[in-house]
TORZAPA-733440 format. One record per atom (N, C-alpha, C): x, y, z; atom name. Coordinates in nm, 4 decimals, always signed. Atoms other than C-alpha are relative to their C-alpha. Layout:
BEGIN
node u:X	v:Y	w:Z	a:CA
...
// end
This chain:
BEGIN
node u:-0.0538	v:+0.1309	w:+0.0221	a:N
node u:+0.3110	v:-0.8361	w:+0.7254	a:CA
node u:+0.0734	v:-0.0078	w:-0.1325	a:C
node u:-0.0604	v:+0.0054	w:+0.1317	a:N
node u:+0.4352	v:-0.7500	w:+0.3800	a:CA
node u:+0.1495	v:-0.0250	w:+0.0105	a:C
node u:-0.1411	v:+0.0298	w:+0.0055	a:N
node u:+0.7720	v:-0.9080	w:+0.3120	a:CA
node u:+0.0514	v:-0.0833	w:+0.1155	a:C
node u:-0.0445	v:+0.0797	w:-0.1142	a:N
node u:+0.7843	v:-1.0996	w:+0.6390	a:CA
node u:-0.0096	v:-0.1479	w:-0.0324	a:C
node u:+0.0015	v:+0.1449	w:+0.0151	a:N
node u:+0.8515	v:-1.4712	w:+0.6626	a:CA
node u:-0.1245	v:-0.0550	w:+0.0677	a:C
node u:+0.1245	v:+0.0500	w:-0.0553	a:N
node u:+0.5135	v:-1.6345	w:+0.7104	a:CA
node u:+0.0047	v:-0.1499	w:+0.0285	a:C
node u:-0.0111	v:+0.1426	w:-0.0238	a:N
node u:+0.6495	v:-1.9822	w:+0.7758	a:CA
node u:-0.0635	v:-0.0408	w:+0.1327	a:C
node u:+0.0632	v:+0.0318	w:-0.1277	a:N
node u:+0.5184	v:-1.9666	w:+1.1345	a:CA
node u:-0.1491	v:-0.0235	w:-0.0184	a:C
node u:+0.1423	v:+0.0190	w:+0.0278	a:N
node u:+0.1637	v:-1.9286	w:+1.0055	a:CA
node u:-0.0193	v:-0.1298	w:-0.0769	a:C
node u:+0.0111	v:+0.1224	w:+0.0793	a:N
node u:+0.2158	v:-2.2035	w:+0.7490	a:CA
node u:+0.0213	v:-0.1247	w:+0.0851	a:C
node u:-0.0255	v:+0.1146	w:-0.0879	a:N
node u:+0.3592	v:-2.4375	w:+1.0125	a:CA
node u:-0.1184	v:-0.0237	w:+0.0927	a:C
node u:+0.1152	v:+0.0148	w:-0.0895	a:N
node u:+0.0673	v:-2.3680	w:+1.2461	a:CA
node u:-0.1206	v:-0.0542	w:-0.0757	a:C
node u:+0.1090	v:+0.0526	w:+0.0819	a:N
node u:-0.1816	v:-2.4288	w:+0.9659	a:CA
node u:+0.0164	v:-0.1507	w:-0.0191	a:C
node u:-0.0272	v:+0.1421	w:+0.0218	a:N
node u:-0.0177	v:-2.7637	w:+0.8912	a:CA
node u:-0.0232	v:-0.0801	w:+0.1277	a:C
node u:+0.0165	v:+0.0697	w:-0.1280	a:N
node u:-0.0126	v:-2.8600	w:+1.2596	a:CA
node u:-0.1476	v:-0.0171	w:+0.0353	a:C
node u:+0.1429	v:+0.0056	w:-0.0300	a:N
node u:-0.3847	v:-2.7890	w:+1.2805	a:CA
node u:-0.0785	v:-0.0718	w:-0.1090	a:C
node u:+0.0666	v:+0.0685	w:+0.1110	a:N
node u:-0.4595	v:-2.9735	w:+0.9559	a:CA
node u:-0.0880	v:+0.0918	w:-0.0828	a:C
node u:+0.0770	v:-0.0991	w:+0.0754	a:N
node u:-0.5846	v:-2.6566	w:+0.7905	a:CA
node u:+0.0719	v:+0.0383	w:-0.1279	a:C
node u:-0.0541	v:-0.0542	w:+0.1243	a:N
node u:-0.5376	v:-2.5183	w:+0.4436	a:CA
node u:-0.0253	v:+0.1513	w:-0.0018	a:C
node u:+0.0227	v:-0.1443	w:+0.0131	a:N
node u:-0.5219	v:-2.1548	w:+0.3382	a:CA
node u:-0.1474	v:+0.0282	w:-0.0247	a:C
node u:+0.1423	v:-0.0158	w:+0.0292	a:N
node u:-0.8758	v:-2.1966	w:+0.2075	a:CA
node u:-0.0814	v:-0.0057	w:+0.1290	a:C
node u:+0.0694	v:+0.0117	w:-0.1282	a:N
node u:-0.9937	v:-2.3078	w:+0.5525	a:CA
node u:+0.0197	v:+0.1256	w:+0.0841	a:C
node u:-0.0311	v:-0.1203	w:-0.0763	a:N
node u:-0.8203	v:-2.0126	w:+0.7156	a:CA
node u:-0.0770	v:+0.1194	w:-0.0544	a:C
node u:+0.0719	v:-0.1114	w:+0.0626	a:N
node u:-0.9720	v:-1.7686	w:+0.4677	a:CA
node u:-0.1472	v:-0.0022	w:+0.0403	a:C
node u:+0.1407	v:+0.0114	w:-0.0382	a:N
node u:-1.3216	v:-1.8980	w:+0.5395	a:CA
node u:-0.0186	v:+0.0324	w:+0.1477	a:C
node u:+0.0113	v:-0.0190	w:-0.1449	a:N
node u:-1.2620	v:-1.8953	w:+0.9152	a:CA
node u:+0.0124	v:+0.1462	w:+0.0420	a:C
node u:-0.0211	v:-0.1403	w:-0.0379	a:N
node u:-1.1483	v:-1.5323	w:+0.9214	a:CA
node u:-0.0822	v:+0.0967	w:-0.0851	a:C
node u:+0.0869	v:-0.0844	w:+0.0822	a:N
node u:-1.3973	v:-1.4050	w:+0.6640	a:CA
node u:+0.0735	v:+0.0816	w:-0.1037	a:C
node u:-0.0784	v:-0.0699	w:+0.1023	a:N
node u:-1.1436	v:-1.3145	w:+0.3996	a:CA
node u:+0.0022	v:-0.0829	w:-0.1284	a:C
node u:-0.0121	v:+0.0650	w:+0.1297	a:N
node u:-1.0966	v:-1.3967	w:+0.0344	a:CA
node u:+0.1238	v:-0.0887	w:-0.0019	a:C
node u:-0.1118	v:+0.0937	w:+0.0052	a:N
node u:-0.8725	v:-1.6964	w:-0.0332	a:CA
node u:+0.1217	v:+0.0586	w:-0.0720	a:C
node u:-0.1101	v:-0.0631	w:+0.0727	a:N
node u:-0.6632	v:-1.5000	w:-0.2827	a:CA
node u:+0.0719	v:+0.1011	w:+0.0888	a:C
node u:-0.0576	v:-0.0982	w:-0.0927	a:N
node u:-0.6101	v:-1.2250	w:-0.0245	a:CA
node u:+0.0893	v:-0.0700	w:+0.1017	a:C
node u:-0.0784	v:+0.0745	w:-0.0988	a:N
node u:-0.4915	v:-1.4772	w:+0.2365	a:CA
node u:+0.1273	v:-0.0541	w:-0.0636	a:C
node u:-0.1173	v:+0.0520	w:+0.0697	a:N
node u:-0.2570	v:-1.6363	w:-0.0161	a:CA
node u:+0.1031	v:+0.1100	w:-0.0222	a:C
node u:-0.0917	v:-0.1116	w:+0.0253	a:N
node u:-0.1082	v:-1.2991	w:-0.1091	a:CA
node u:+0.0644	v:+0.0483	w:+0.1292	a:C
node u:-0.0541	v:-0.0404	w:-0.1302	a:N
node u:-0.0661	v:-1.2065	w:+0.2586	a:CA
node u:+0.1062	v:-0.0992	w:+0.0456	a:C
node u:-0.0923	v:+0.1015	w:-0.0486	a:N
node u:+0.1001	v:-1.5360	w:+0.3481	a:CA
node u:+0.1249	v:-0.0131	w:-0.0858	a:C
node u:-0.1163	v:+0.0024	w:+0.0885	a:N
node u:+0.3324	v:-1.5082	w:+0.0493	a:CA
node u:+0.0742	v:+0.1333	w:-0.0016	a:C
node u:-0.0697	v:-0.1272	w:-0.0124	a:N
node u:+0.4342	v:-1.1549	w:+0.1471	a:CA
node u:-0.0219	v:+0.0967	w:-0.1129	a:C
node u:+0.0262	v:-0.0882	w:+0.1136	a:N
node u:+0.2814	v:-0.9898	w:-0.1578	a:CA
node u:-0.1024	v:+0.1079	w:+0.0303	a:C
node u:+0.0996	v:-0.0997	w:-0.0378	a:N
node u:+0.0177	v:-0.7907	w:+0.0289	a:CA
node u:+0.0046	v:+0.0211	w:+0.1501	a:C
node u:+0.0042	v:-0.0316	w:-0.1428	a:N
node u:-0.0020	v:-0.6134	w:+0.3630	a:CA
node u:-0.1316	v:-0.0510	w:+0.0581	a:C
node u:+0.1168	v:+0.0531	w:-0.0695	a:N
node u:-0.2427	v:-0.7725	w:+0.6096	a:CA
node u:-0.0636	v:+0.1094	w:+0.0851	a:C
node u:+0.0686	v:-0.0970	w:-0.0857	a:N
node u:-0.5068	v:-0.5573	w:+0.7764	a:CA
node u:+0.0071	v:-0.0467	w:+0.1452	a:C
node u:-0.0013	v:+0.0341	w:-0.1428	a:N
node u:-0.5120	v:-0.5445	w:+1.1555	a:CA
node u:-0.1139	v:-0.0958	w:+0.0336	a:C
node u:+0.1151	v:+0.0852	w:-0.0271	a:N
node u:-0.8589	v:-0.7028	w:+1.1579	a:CA
node u:+0.0284	v:-0.1443	w:-0.0398	a:C
node u:-0.0285	v:+0.1351	w:+0.0473	a:N
node u:-0.7473	v:-1.0013	w:+0.9528	a:CA
node u:+0.1146	v:-0.0621	w:+0.0795	a:C
node u:-0.1113	v:+0.0513	w:-0.0804	a:N
node u:-0.4197	v:-1.0371	w:+1.1447	a:CA
node u:-0.0497	v:-0.0465	w:+0.1366	a:C
node u:+0.0572	v:+0.0395	w:-0.1290	a:N
node u:-0.6149	v:-1.0450	w:+1.4715	a:CA
node u:-0.0824	v:-0.1278	w:-0.0135	a:C
node u:+0.0841	v:+0.1179	w:+0.0223	a:N
node u:-0.8585	v:-1.2999	w:+1.3297	a:CA
node u:+0.0848	v:-0.1248	w:-0.0253	a:C
node u:-0.0899	v:+0.1129	w:+0.0265	a:N
node u:-0.5756	v:-1.5223	w:+1.2011	a:CA
node u:+0.0613	v:-0.0491	w:+0.1299	a:C
node u:-0.0624	v:+0.0372	w:-0.1272	a:N
node u:-0.4016	v:-1.5165	w:+1.5374	a:CA
node u:-0.0997	v:-0.0707	w:+0.0914	a:C
node u:+0.1019	v:+0.0622	w:-0.0852	a:N
node u:-0.7242	v:-1.5974	w:+1.7213	a:CA
node u:-0.0348	v:-0.1400	w:-0.0497	a:C
node u:+0.0367	v:+0.1302	w:+0.0562	a:N
node u:-0.8129	v:-1.8821	w:+1.4849	a:CA
node u:+0.1107	v:-0.1025	w:+0.0217	a:C
node u:-0.1126	v:+0.0918	w:-0.0146	a:N
node u:-0.4644	v:-2.0319	w:+1.5135	a:CA
node u:+0.0431	v:-0.0171	w:+0.1456	a:C
node u:-0.0284	v:+0.0155	w:-0.1411	a:N
node u:-0.4588	v:-1.9934	w:+1.8906	a:CA
node u:+0.1363	v:+0.0510	w:+0.0425	a:C
node u:-0.1291	v:-0.0616	w:-0.0283	a:N
node u:-0.1483	v:-1.7792	w:+1.8943	a:CA
node u:-0.0157	v:+0.1510	w:+0.0020	a:C
node u:+0.0043	v:-0.1459	w:+0.0053	a:N
node u:-0.0661	v:-1.4123	w:+1.9353	a:CA
node u:+0.0529	v:+0.0466	w:-0.1355	a:C
node u:-0.0536	v:-0.0575	w:+0.1243	a:N
node u:+0.0063	v:-1.1860	w:+1.6404	a:CA
node u:+0.1513	v:-0.0001	w:+0.0040	a:C
node u:-0.1448	v:-0.0082	w:-0.0148	a:N
node u:+0.3578	v:-1.1424	w:+1.7743	a:CA
node u:+0.0651	v:-0.1375	w:-0.0226	a:C
node u:-0.0540	v:+0.1353	w:+0.0145	a:N
node u:+0.4193	v:-1.5183	w:+1.7979	a:CA
node u:+0.0008	v:-0.0445	w:-0.1462	a:C
node u:+0.0122	v:+0.0391	w:+0.1401	a:N
node u:+0.3040	v:-1.5622	w:+1.4383	a:CA
node u:+0.0736	v:+0.0950	w:-0.0942	a:C
node u:-0.0688	v:-0.0961	w:+0.0850	a:N
node u:+0.4976	v:-1.2625	w:+1.3121	a:CA
node u:-0.0934	v:+0.0891	w:-0.0769	a:C
node u:+0.0984	v:-0.0846	w:+0.0677	a:N
node u:+0.1855	v:-1.0721	w:+1.2187	a:CA
node u:+0.0123	v:+0.1411	w:+0.0501	a:C
// end
């Protein structure tokens, strides 16, 4: 996910009334890690990408993960 546009994830979070902090807790990841991933500063692990997609009710592909 490094360097990709994460606006799809951000839009889905907003639509669901979630914050990055909520997402981090839901997927069992550190809030700083999620922030860095969503801002394109860190590569996302497959496990976390799968968990994000599942929590947001979308596929990894749809979210650009």
